[in-house]
N, C-alpha and C positions, 0 to 999 in steps of 0.2 A: 768822491768823499761823501757826497750827499746820499748816495745809494747805501753806503755802509751805515751811516747815521740813521737813515729811515728804517733799514732792515733791523738794526739793533733795537730801535724804539718799538717796532712792531713785535719783535720776538719777546722783548722784556714785558711789554704790555700784555701779550697773550699768556706768558708764563705767570705773571702776577694774578691775572684773572682766573686762571685755571687752578692755581694753588691756594686761592683765597679760602676755599672750603675747609682746608686742613687746619686753619687757625681761626677759630670762631671769634676770638676777641678782636682780631684784626681784619675781619672779612670786609667790612665797609671801606676801611682805609686802603686795603690792597686792591679792591675792585675799582676804587676811585683812581688810585695811582696807575693801575693798568689801563683804565679808560683814557686818562690823560696821556699816557705814553703812546697808546694807539692813535689818538688824534694828532699828537705831535709827529709821529711817524708819517701819517698821511699828509700833514701840512708840509713836512720837509719834501715829500715827493712832489707835491703841488708846486712848491717854490722852485724845486729843481727843474720841473717841466717848464715853468714860466720863464726861467732864466735861459734855458736851452733853446727856446723858440725864437 
């Protein structure tokens, strides 16, 4: 389950960051949300590794 959540967070974060240039009024918000999603995805991976060891 953690794998799916982390993968989803990583993909959504990357998609938001890439598409931010298409919406100039929302660029900063989309890049921030994408960064938060990427960090959350990496944190879920780290927690999953910590629990599995």
